One Martini backbone bead per residue (centre of mass of N, CA, C, O) as a GRO file, in nm:
protein
   87
    1UNK     BB    1  -0.373  -0.664  -0.345
    2UNK     BB    2  -0.570  -0.579  -0.101
    3UNK     BB    3  -0.621  -0.517   0.210
    4UNK     BB    4  -0.827  -0.640   0.483
    5UNK     BB    5  -0.921  -0.357   0.654
    6UNK     BB    6  -0.982  -0.153   0.877
    7UNK     BB    7  -0.992   0.173   0.922
    8UNK     BB    8  -0.786   0.182   1.155
    9UNK     BB    9  -0.570  -0.004   1.026
   10UNK     BB   10  -0.533   0.156   0.764
   11UNK     BB   11  -0.429   0.418   0.900
   12UNK     BB   12  -0.185   0.288   1.043
   13UNK     BB   13  -0.048   0.179   0.788
   14UNK     BB   14  -0.019   0.446   0.636
   15UNK     BB   15   0.167   0.570   0.852
   16UNK     BB   16   0.395   0.356   0.845
   17UNK     BB   17   0.459   0.372   0.540
   18UNK     BB   18   0.536   0.670   0.536
   19UNK     BB   19   0.763   0.655   0.741
   20UNK     BB   20   0.936   0.453   0.575
   21UNK     BB   21   0.951   0.631   0.305
   22UNK     BB   22   1.087   0.894   0.477
   23UNK     BB   23   1.351   0.791   0.510
   24UNK     BB   24   1.667   0.861   0.420
   25UNK     BB   25   1.723   0.588   0.284
   26UNK     BB   26   1.469   0.571   0.098
   27UNK     BB   27   1.514   0.845  -0.048
   28UNK     BB   28   1.780   0.763  -0.182
   29UNK     BB   29   1.669   0.518  -0.340
   30UNK     BB   30   1.451   0.670  -0.500
   31UNK     BB   31   1.644   0.870  -0.640
   32UNK     BB   32   1.815   0.656  -0.782
   33UNK     BB   33   1.588   0.529  -0.947
   34UNK     BB   34   1.509   0.787  -1.101
   35UNK     BB   35   1.779   0.825  -1.245
   36UNK     BB   36   1.781   0.552  -1.393
   37UNK     BB   37   1.513   0.586  -1.546
   38UNK     BB   38   1.581   0.844  -1.701
   39UNK     BB   39   1.829   0.727  -1.848
   40UNK     BB   40   1.674   0.490  -1.988
   41UNK     BB   41   1.476   0.668  -2.147
   42UNK     BB   42   1.694   0.818  -2.311
   43UNK     BB   43   1.824   0.555  -2.437
   44UNK     BB   44   1.543   0.357  -2.503
   45UNK     BB   45   1.275   0.442  -2.388
   46UNK     BB   46   0.960   0.408  -2.255
   47UNK     BB   47   0.877   0.124  -2.371
   48UNK     BB   48   1.119  -0.042  -2.259
   49UNK     BB   49   1.051   0.022  -1.943
   50UNK     BB   50   0.798  -0.117  -1.936
   51UNK     BB   51   0.772  -0.338  -1.664
   52UNK     BB   52   1.032  -0.230  -1.511
   53UNK     BB   53   1.304  -0.295  -1.286
   54UNK     BB   54   1.555  -0.236  -1.065
   55UNK     BB   55   1.837  -0.444  -1.002
   56UNK     BB   56   2.074  -0.432  -0.748
   57UNK     BB   57   2.216  -0.705  -0.786
   58UNK     BB   58   2.237  -0.708  -1.119
   59UNK     BB   59   2.250  -0.418  -1.249
   60UNK     BB   60   1.943  -0.417  -1.381
   61UNK     BB   61   1.679  -0.449  -1.583
   62UNK     BB   62   1.364  -0.596  -1.496
   63UNK     BB   63   1.112  -0.757  -1.450
   64UNK     BB   64   0.892  -0.752  -1.204
   65UNK     BB   65   0.875  -1.057  -1.165
   66UNK     BB   66   1.191  -1.112  -1.148
   67UNK     BB   67   1.241  -0.894  -0.903
   68UNK     BB   68   1.087  -1.082  -0.724
   69UNK     BB   69   1.194  -1.292  -0.479
   70UNK     BB   70   1.491  -1.350  -0.564
   71UNK     BB   71   1.456  -1.502  -0.837
   72UNK     BB   72   1.281  -1.750  -0.687
   73UNK     BB   73   1.429  -1.782  -0.378
   74UNK     BB   74   1.341  -1.579  -0.199
   75UNK     BB   75   1.386  -1.374   0.114
   76UNK     BB   76   1.536  -1.527   0.346
   77UNK     BB   77   1.837  -1.543   0.187
   78UNK     BB   78   1.908  -1.250   0.085
   79UNK     BB   79   1.971  -1.149   0.386
   80UNK     BB   80   2.143  -1.103   0.687
   81UNK     BB   81   1.936  -0.910   0.832
   82UNK     BB   82   1.696  -1.142   0.863
   83UNK     BB   83   1.831  -1.276   1.083
   84UNK     BB   84   1.798  -1.448   1.368
   85UNK     BB   85   1.854  -1.465   1.689
   86UNK     BB   86   1.981  -1.675   1.912
   87UNK     BB   87   1.883  -1.787   2.251
   0.00000   0.00000   0.00000
């Protein structure tokens, strides 16, 4: 579902999203995912891979639905990086 943004906000979000996608860390992750997908297509075929994403925690391909939100546990407890510092 698309965000309901003004033209100005949409342009700013597009710029932020592009900057985030082009960081060296994200580019490495995207390249790694592409390698894994190409290998899976060679091994299992393109129809097997349809609707699946690689889960880096479980080290396997899962349905897109299962791979979102930390397998139904939400994303708050997924990473220690997301914890806020207490003041």
